[in-house]
N, C-alpha and C positions, 0 to 999 in steps of 0.2 A: 451250260451249267444251270440246272433248274433252281427253284426257290428253295427247296429243302437243303440244297448244298449251301446256299447263301446263309440259311439259318444256322447250319452245323458250324460253318466258319465263324459266324458272328458269336455263337455260344463258346467256341474255342477261344476267341479273342477276348470275350468277356471273362471266361474263367482265367485266362492268363493275367488279365488286368487285376481281378479279385485276388489271385494268388500272389501276384507282386505286391499288392497293397497289404496283404496279410502277412507277408514275410519280408519286412524292410531289412536293409543291410545290417543295421545295428539297432538294438533295442535293450531296455533294461528297465529297473525300477529302483527309485531312490528312496531310502528310509532313514530315520534317525536311530540313535543307539537303542531306543525302545522298540524298534521295528515298526514305528508309526510312519505312514507315508508322508513325504514332504512335497507339498504342491508349490509350483512356481520356482523350482530350482532351475537355475540357468545352466544349461549344458552346452559347452562349446566343443566343436569338432576342429582339430588342428592337425597340421602336418607334423609328424614327430621330428623330422630333420631340423626344421627351423622354426617351429611353432607358428607357421603361417595360418591365419584364420581362414577356415572354410565355410562354416555355417554354425548356427546355433539354434537351440530350441528351449522350450520350458516344459517341466513336467506337469501332468494333469492332477486332478484331485486324488488319483490312486498312486501318485508318485511315478507313473510310467512316463517314458519318453521313447522316441523313436526318430531315427534319421532315414528318410525314404531314399536318399542317394547318398553315395560315398565313393571316393575315388579308390582305385586299387593301389594301396600304399600302406606304409607303416604309419599309423594314425595315433593321435593323443586325444583323449576325452578329458576336458576340464569341468568339474562339478562345483558351482559357486552358489552359496546361499548365505544371505546376511545373518551373521550371528554363529555361523558354522565355519569350521576350517575347510579351506579349498582342498579338493581331492583330485588326483590325476590317475588316469587309467590308460595304459598302452594297449593298443590292439593292432593286429595285422589283418587288413581286409583283402581277401583274394576272391571277391565275386561270390562269396558264400555267406549267408545270414549269420550274424554273431548275436547270441543271446547271452547278455552279461549277468542276468539275474539281478539279485538285490545289491545295490551299492549303498553302503552305510557311511554317513557323515557324522563327524564328531562335533558336538556343540562346543562353541568357544565362548569365553566371557565376552559379551557384546559391549563393544565400545565404538563410538562414532568414528574414531580414527584408525580402527584396527583392521578394517577391511581392505583387501588388496585385490585388484582386478588384473589378472595376467593377460587374459585374451581380450579382444576387441568386442566385448559383450555390450551391446547397446543399453541393456536394461536388466535390473535385478530387483526382485520383490521379496519383502520378508515382512509379514504381518502389517504394521503401520508404517512401513518405510519403503519408498521407491528410490532406487539408486540408478543414476544415468552415468555411463562411461563418457567422460569428456572427450575422448579421442574419436568418438563417434559423431562429433559435431565440428564442423570446419570453423576455425578461428584464425585470425591474422595475428602476426607478432605484436601489433600495437593495440589489440582488443583488450578490453577489461571484462569483468565478470558480468556486467550488465548486458553486454553484447552476447556473451555465452548463454545467459539465462533466457534471453528472448528466443532462442533456437529450440528450447527444450518443449516437447509436447505437453500440453496441460498446464503450462505456466505462462503468465503474461505480465507485462509492466504497463499500467494504465497511464493516461495522460498526466496524472499528478505524481507519477513515480512510485506508486505503490505496487508491490509485488503481490500477485494473486496466484495462488496454487490450489488445485483441488476445489475451486470456488471460494476459498477463504484468503483473507489478507494474511500474508506472512509478517509476522511480528518480530521475529528474531532471526539473525543469520550468524552462523558459527563457522570458524575456520578450524579444522582438525578437532572439532567437538568443543572448542573453547571459545568464549566471548571475545570479539574482535571489535574494538572501538564501541563498547556497550551494545554490540549486536545491532546497531543501526544499520538497516538495509542500504540506505543512500550512500553511507560512507564505505561500507564494505564493497558494494558492487561497483563503485567508480574508482576504487583505488587499489585493486589487486589485478594482476595480469590473468587473462583467461587461460593462457598456455602453461600456467603453473599448477593447474588443477587436474587431478586424476579422476575424481568422481564428484558428483553432485547428488546428495541424498535429500529428498523431500520426506519429511517426518511428520506424521499425525501425532504430535507429541502429547503424552498425558501430563497431568499437573505433577509438580514435584512430589506432593504427598502420594498420589496414585502410583508413581514409579517406585516409591519405597515400600508401600503396603501391597501393591497388586490389586487394590480394590478401586474400581472406577468411581469418580466423584462428579461426573458430568463436566468437568473442566478440561478442555482441549484447546491446543493451538497448533497451527502449522508453522514449522520452522525449517530452514534449509541449513544444511551443513556441507561445506566445501572441504574435501580431502585433498591435501597437496600431493604432488608427485613425490616419490621417495627421494629423488635427486635434490628436491628443494628444501628437505628438511634438515639437512646438515650443512648447508652453506648459505650465505646471503644472496638474495635475489631482489631484483626490483628494476626500476628504470628511471632516467632522468631525461627530460625533454625540454626543449626551448624552441620557440618560433617567432617570427617577425613577419609583418605583412604591410600591405598598403595602408595609408591613413593612419600610420602610428599604431597599428594593431599588433598585440603581442600576447603570448602566453607562455608559461613555464610550468612544469609539473615534475615532481620528484617523489618517489617512494622506494623505501628500502625495508626489507623484512628478513629476518633470521629466526627460523623455527627449528629448535631441537626437540628431541623427545620430551623434555622437561620444561622448557622455556620458550616463550614467544616475544619477539621485540620487533616493532614496526614503527617507522617514521614516514610521514607524508607531508608534503607541502606543495602549494600551487598559487600562482598569481596570474591573472589574465584580465584583459579588458574586451573580450569577444563574447560577452553575454552568456557564459556557462558557469555552472557552479561545480561541475564535476570534471573529470579528466577526459570525458568522451565529447568530441566535437559534435557528434549527432545529438548530444543532449541539449543543444541550444534551444530546442523547441520546448523543453520541459522546465524551463527556469520558472521558479515560483515567486520571484520578487517582482511585483507588478506595481501598479500605480500607488503612490502614497496618497491615500484618501481616507476619509473618516469612516467609510464603510457603514453607512447608516441603515442598511437593510440586511435582515437575517432570513428572509423568506424568498430569495431568488430562486426561480424554477429552472433557469438556464444558466449554466456556468461555463466559462471558456474552456475549451480543451487545451488550450496553450495559453499562457499568460505572460509571454515575453513582451516587454515594453521598454522603450528608452534605451539607455546605454549603461551597461552594468560592468563594473569592476569588482573582481572577487580575489580575496586573498585567504589562504587556508594554511594551517599548520597543526599537526597532531603527532602524538606519540602514544603508542599502545605497549603495554607490558603485561605478560602473563607467566605464571610459574606454577608448576604442579610439585608440591612438596613431597607428596607420596601419592600412591595410587588413589585416584578419586578425591584428593584434597587439592583444590585449585584456587589460586588468587589471580584476579585480573584487574588492571587499572588502565585508564586512558585519559588523556587530556586532549581537547580539540579547541582550536581557535578559529573564528570565521569573521572575515571582514567583507562587507557588501556596501558598494556605493553605486546607487541606482538613480539615474536622472533622465528626464525626457519631457515630452509633451504629448497630451491626448485630447481628443475632441469627443464630446458626448452629445446625443440628441435623445431626449426623453419625452415620451408621450404619457401625459398624467391624466388620470380620470378620478374625479371625486364626487360624482353625482350632480353636484349643484354648480361647480365652477371648474369645468375641465380646462386644462392649459397645457402648453408645450413649454419645454425647458431645454436650452442649448448651453453648453458650457466648454470652455477651453481651460485646461489645466496645465500648469508647469510645475514639475515635482522634482525633488532632490531628497533621497533618503539614504542616510549612512548608518549602518549598524554594525556593532561589534559584539560577538558572542564568546564567552569563555565557558567551557563545559568539561567537567572532571566527573568521571564515573569510576566506580570500583565495586567489585563483587567477590565474595569469598564463599566457596561451596566445599563442604567436608561430607563426603559420603563413604569415608573409608570404613566406617562401622556398619555392618549389614543390618543392624537393628535401629539405628538412628541416623538422622542427617541434620546439618545446620547449614543454613543459607543466609547470607548477609549481603545486602545490596545498598548502594548509596550513590548519591548524585549531587554535585554543587554546580550551580548555573549562575552566570552573570551576564545580563544583556544591557547594552547601552545604545540607544536609538535616537538619532537626531533627524527630525523631518521638516523640511520646508515645502510649502505648496502655495502657489498662486492660482486662484480660481476666478474666472470671469464668467458670470451666469446671466442669462437672458430670458425672461419670462413673457410668453405670448398667450393671448387669450384665444378663444375658439375661433375668432375671426382673423387670426394670425397677425394681430396688431400687438406691437411691443408695449408691455405695460410696465415691467419693472426690471431694473438691472441691478446686480450687486457684484462687487469686486472684494474678494476675500484674500487675505494673506495669513497663513498659518505658520506657526513655529512650534513644534511639539518635540519636547526632549523627554524621553522615557528611560528609566533605568529600573532594572529588576534583579533581584538576587532570590535564588530558590535553593532550598535544602531538602533533599529527600533521602529518607532512611527506612530501610525495611529489614526485619529479622524474622525468620521462621525456623522452628525446631520441630522435627517429627521423630516420633518414638514408637517402635513396635513393641508390644508387650508380650508376655510369655505365651499366652494363648494365640494360636494361629489366626491371623486376621484382626486381632485386637490391636488398636493403636490410638494414639492421640497426637495432637499438634497444637502448638501456641504460636502466636504471631503478634507482631507489633509493627506499624508503619506510621510514619509522619511525613507531612509535606508542609514546610514553612516557607513562606515567601514575603518579600517586602518590594513594593513597587512605588516608584516616585514618578509623577507626570507633571511637567511644567508646560502649560500651554499658553500661548500668546496668539490672539486673533484680532486682526484689524479688518473691519468691514465698512464698505462705503455703499450706501443703498440710494438708488434713484427710483421713485414711485410716481404712478399716474402720468406716465410719459405721454400718452396719447390724449391727455385731457389738459385743461387750463390750470388744473390744480397740482402741477408738478412740485414734488417735494424731495429733499435730500436729507439723509441722516448718516452720521459717521460714529462708529462704535469701536471703542478699543476695549478688549476683554482680556483679563489675566485670570488664569485658574491654575492653582498649584494643589495637587492631590497626592496624599500619601495613603497607601493601602498595606496593611499588615494582615496577612492570612495565615491561619494555622489549622491543619487537619490531623487528627489523631485517631488511630483506629486499633483496637485490640481485638483479637479473636481466639477462640478455643474451639477445637473439633475433637470429637470422639468417634471411634468406629467399633461396633460390637458385632462379632460374627453370630449368625442365627442358625448356621448349619448349611452345608453344601455351598452354593454360590450366593446365598442370601446374607445381607448385612443391614444393620441399623446404624444410621448416622445422626449425630446431634451436633449442631454448631451454634455457638453464641458469639456475638460480636457487638461492640460498642463503638460508634463513630462520633466524634465530636468535631464540629466545624466552628471556627471563631474568625469573623472577618471585621476588620476595623478600618474605617475611612476617616481621614482628617482633611477637610476641604477648606481652601481659602479662595474666594472669588471676588474679583473687583471688575465692575463694568463702568466704563466712563463713556457718557454720550457726549462726544465733542461738540456736535451741532446744537447742543442744548446747555450751552455755558459750562461745559464740562461737568455736567451732573453726574454724580457717582452712585452706584448701587453696590453695596457690600454684602457679601454672603460668607459667613463663617459658621462651621459647624463640625462635630464629631458624630460619627454614625457607627453603630455596632449591629452586627447580624450574627446571632449565635444559633447553632443547630445541633440538636443531639439525636442520634438515631440508635435505638437499641433493638437488636434482632436475635430471635431464636429460630433456628431451622431444625426440623425433624424430617428425616428422609429415609426411605427405603432404597437399597441398592442391590441390584442383581448383576454379578460380574462373572460372565462366562466367556469362552473364546469367541463365539459367533454373535452373542447377544449381551449388550450391556443396557441396564435400566437404571436410572437414578430420578426419583420422584419423591415429592413431599410438599411441605407447606412451610412458609416463613411467617412468623408473628413479629410484626414491626411496630414500634412505638416511636413516634416522631415529635419532637418538641422543638418549637422556634420562638425566639425572643429577638425582636429587632426594632430599631427606631433611633432617633437622635438622642445622644447622651444629654441628661438633665432634663428629658422631657418624658411623658408617659410613653412606654413601649407597647408595641403590639405583641401579643402572646397567643400561642396556639399549641394545641397538643391533639394528636390524632393517633388512632390505632388501626392498623391494617392487617388484613390476612392475604398473603401473596403466595398462590400456588406456583409450582415449577415442575418441569419434567424434561428429561432427556432420554431418548431411546436411540441406540445405534445397533444396527443389525448388518452382519457381514457373512452373507451365505457362503461365500468362497473367497479365494484370494483375488484381489483386484476389484472387488465389488463391495460397496459400502453405501448404506442408507442411514441418514441421521435426521432426527426430528427433535427439535428443541422448542420448548414453551416456557415462558417466564413472565411474571408481572413485575413491573418496575414503577416505583412511586418517584416522580420527579417533583422536588420543591421548587417554588418560583426562585429564580436567580435574583441576586441582590438587586440589580437595576430594575427587575420586573416589578418588585414589590416595595422599592424605596419610597419613603415618605417625603423626599426632597426632590424639587424640580431641577433638572439640568438644562439651563438656557444659555450655555456658553455660545452655541451657534444660534443667532437670531432667526434663521430660517429653518431650523430643525431642533425642536424642543423635545426632551424626553422626561415623561412623568410616569413614576411607578404607581402601583395600586396595592396598598397593604392588605386589602381584603381578599387577594387572590387565594384560591384553594389549590392544593396539590393537584398535579396531573397524573392520572392512572394510565398506564401503558400496558397493554397486552401484546407481547412479541411472539409470533409463531415463525418458525422457519424449517424448511424440509430441504435437505441436500442429498443428491445422489451422485455417486462416483462410480464409473465403470471404466476399468483399465484392463484391456486385453492386448498386451504388447506382443503376443504370439502372432495375432493378426493385425497388430499396430492400430487398434482401435482405442479412442479415448473419448469419453463423454462425461461431462459435468453438467448438472442441472440444479438450480436452486430456486425456491419460491419463498419470499419472505413477506409477512403480513403484520402490519403494526395498526392497533386500534386504540385510540386515545380517548378517554372520558375526561370531562371537565378540562378540555383542551385549553391551554393558555394561548389566546390569540391576540393579534394587534388591534388596537382601538386607535384609529387614525382620524385627526381632525385637520382640515385644510381651510384657512380662512381666505377672505377676499384678497389679502395681501400676499398670498402664496406661502404663508408660514405654516409648516407642518408641525403637529404635535402628536407624538406617539405615546400611548399608554397601552395597558394589557388588561383583558378581562378573561374570565372562564366562559366558554360558550360551546356547548354541544360536544360533538364528537369530531374526531379527525381520523381518516382512513388513508393508509399508505400501503401500496402493494408494489413489490418488485419482483421480477422473474428474470432469469438469465439461463441460457442454455448454450453450451459450446460442444461441438462434435467435430472430431478430426479422424482421419484415416488415410493410409497410403493407397495409392492406386497401383496394383500390382502390375509389374512389368514396365511401368513408365518411370519409376523412381520419383514420383511426385506425391506430396502429401497435401490434402486439402482440408481447410477448416471452415466450418459454418458457425457463425455466432449470431445469436439473437437476444435481446433483452427488452424488457418493457417496464415502465414506470407509471404508476397511477397514484395521484395524490389529491384528495378532496378535503378541503378545510374552509374555514370562514374567517372573514375580517370584518371589523366594523368600520366603515368609512363615512364620515360626517353623519353619524347616527343611523346609518342604514347598513344592514348586514349585506356583505358581499360574499356570495358562495363561489369559491374558485375551485376549479377542476383542471388539473394539469395532467396530460397524458403524453408519454414519450415512448417511441418505438425505435429500436435500432436493429438493423440487419447487416451482416458482413460476411464476405466470402474472401478467402485468402488461398492462394496456391503457392507452394514453394517446393523446390526440388529437395529430396532426401538424400541424394547421392552427391555429397558436397566435397569431394576430393579436390576439385579444381574450382568450381563455380557455386556460388549462392545465387539463387534466383527467386525473387518474391514478387508476386502481383496480387493486388487485392482492391476491394472497395468496400466502403461502408456508407450506409444511408440511414439517416435518423430524421424523424419528424416529431415535432412537438406541438400539441394543440392545448391552448389554455383558454378557458371560457370563464366569463365573469357575469354574475347575475345582475349587477347594477348597470353595466354597460355592455349589453349583449351585442351591439354593432361593433365593438372593438375586440370581439373573439379573435384569437390569434392563431395562425398556423406558420410555424417556423421550421424550415428544413435545412439539413446540412448534408451535402454530398462530399465524400472524401475518396479519392482515387490515388493509389500509391503503387510504386514499383521501386525495387532496388536490385542492383546487380553487383556482385562482388566476384571478381575473376583474377585468377592467378595467371598471368601470362608465362611466368616461370616461377620457380620456387622463391626467387628474390623479388620479382616485380608484380605488384598487386594493383588493381584498379577497382574502385567501387564508386557507385553513384546511387543517389536516391532522388526520386522525383515524386512530389505530392501536389495534387490539385485539388483545391477546395471550392465548392459552390454553395453560397449562403443565400437563402431566399426567405422572404417574410412578407406577409400580406399587409402588415401595417407600415411598411417602409417602402419608398417609391422605387428604389434601385436594389438590384441584387449584386452581390460581391463575388467575383471570380479571383481566386487567389492561387497562382502557381508557385511552387517553391522547388528549387533544383539545387542539389548539393553534389560535390564531386571530391574524390581524393585519389591521389596516385602515390604510392609508396614503394620504396626500393630498400630491401634488406641485404645487407652485405653477407657473404656467404657464411661467416660464422655466426650470424644471426644476432650479433651484439650491437650492430649499428643500423638505424633505420632513418632514411630520408623520406619526407612526406611533403606533398603539395596538397593543401586543403582549399577548396573553393566553396564558400557558403553563399546561398542566395544568389546564384548566378544571374537571375532575372532582375535582381535589385528591386524587389517589391517594397522593402523598407516599411512594412506596416503590420500591426497586430490588430486583431478584430474580435469583437465580443458583442453578443446580443444576449439580453436576459428579460425575463418576465418577473414581476413582482406583484404584490397585492394590489397595487394601485397605479402601476405604471409600466411601460416598455422602455428599454433603453438600448441604444446602440453606441458602442464606443470604438474609435479607431485611435491607434497610438503609433507614433513613430517608433521605429526599432532600428537596429544597427544596419540592416540592408547588406548589400553585397561586400564581401571582403575575401581576401586571399592571404593565406598563411603558408610559409615555407618552414618546416620544422625539422629538427634533428633529434633523434631519441638514441640514448645509449642505454642498452640493457645490461644490468649488473648480474654477475653470477651465471653467465651463459656458458662459459667454456668454449670449446671448440666444436661441439657436437650439438647438432640440432635435436631437441627432444621431441618425442611423440606425446 
């Protein structure tokens, strides 16, 4: 056979390949009722006999779709697009291409709770909404929504419990399109079962005004809506759990939900002493109740990724009620009670530098913090009239916190000689009551695009703080001039704050997609302080120092905005200028007050471009004027703590901040590609910075000044994609942080530059019928440099290796385990820390899925430690805290409303 023969055979094979690609078994084109092509329509291929899922695809920009392979059988095509009625088409495939031509979809009145997914479609996309089918992600019978959410591409829950989607923090979470416990993500995610959910929608939500008028106003937020399975909407469901373990450990959890088409009702409750605030055992690393301390620093550059410390007891009770009076007229209310009792011991080592007298500080803390919180929310939305809408929201909150702390501190000079010790006992009792009320009314006028809105909101609070502090100080230990002093301080504080804001907005159409917008607002802030302080110096014949005063801070801000808006399908522009007049009057009552009045011109601009479905670019710029906070400009010295004195500066100027952000989202779920990138830059003029003075007796005095500029740059990039043929998804993550600012330390400017870089890689299987497998690593490095002490420039690294396995031996028997390994290193501390954490759980579900027995083993290696390192303006600090350590819990869960059939 000669070469020409090979060429001919090759050409025949190529033509066969080209022909087979040009004539797929089934193809067509999807349009709406106006014959406009619909992009990103989900098309599922099913067996007609039993609706078994075969494959799915998405339409392209011309509305075209094609299946390259199809079995010879009677088939069913399902067409699904958010906001449109699902359409089914039967076909009989006999190895001959089928040309379906145009498939028309009818538009449906879009409601968050109205979309039903029949086939196992992993993803659907419609304009600003991405919907995931919950059945495409493996969950266990005992998992809550937090576990489900962590499995979705493009979403993550950070170390502080914040939900991040499309590069933005999720501010609200809804169930069936309605508020659930005020939309608080933490409550919703930890208290609803994952297997009750049919669909998860991530929505780039417009403002309430833009939804009514259809005209973009630059205000958007990312929200998540969970749609319940149909079987859960007409019967009660939930679960009751209880567990006991070694060392008197216990937990209990109860939730019951009943959702009808018109009414929502939910009750939740829990009580445990195993250091968790939610119902998920894995959440023990995300507890945010840490050491009860005075938190004297607000410029820390390194913050702990987990803040579990001590021993925590938590009690929770809540009830949620929602009712739809008629279509688009809804009322929701909820009450939530939380009890937290946190106690333990921590040890701190601090390296301080102050240019003239550097020193080290070691401390041992014993703390006990008990807090009770009552929270009542309500909101009323009436959008039943197409031309106007009314939204009313309110919140009542009451907090009661009792905190006792004992601290022993040791001060060493540069030669490591002990110079001073102090023993302090604190008792702080804080009570706070808050009322928040918001009303907004939106009205469309007769001319298309013309509208106005009026709004009012108020935030009124009263806070009472009763502080008792006993301090015993020993100075000059290494010399012959040793001295002791003992001080008892009492400080009672009452704060009454009121903020009131009125606003008016008007929109005028200019023709086509062009609009003029005008906004006028008035904000009034009134803060009152009533202070009584008595210091008794016991070692000086009980000498007393009395400080009594009333302090007022009043601020008025009047703003007028004029903006141009361009609102088209692919491009939205919102840009303009704000004229702001700011008045401040503050000072001690019955004394001469400080007064200031400034006028500012603040530009702003938002641009969003969506060239095609699944691709979005967004740019935002705004100038924000920040007034000095009350404690920064106070004319009264706070010397309650003799080692940390706070002094305000009434001559502070406002801080001018220019914020720039660029966000890019690319979602191609046909190829399973997900990319999110963000770049944020903040430039501050007349930056308000710390003015720190430290004397020879280690007393720190903090004040504030305006000094120069501050620059802050943050970047974050996330990329994930499936590896075809392996059933594995990989995710790459990188982020960077740059912060350059100045502080004044003992009359010398200290230029501080902090840089942090993080890189991460995660691998997890995407075929999760039987097993979840996840492997990954994160590496971060922080470099902090200081101009006054260059030899103390710091490099801090953290390595995190993690793995988890979730395996179903049978439909009833499940095993899961998580292993985390942390490595902390720091050039300013002598030792590195290696921290392995290993958790495990085995659960058995009875065949009817109503009963679950679970054995949970936490911290099997019994490390019993929490660890934190941080950098601030003039010191480094390392803190280790005792924590719960190893414990074992055996639990039983009864699932309500399960019936005899296991649901998909």
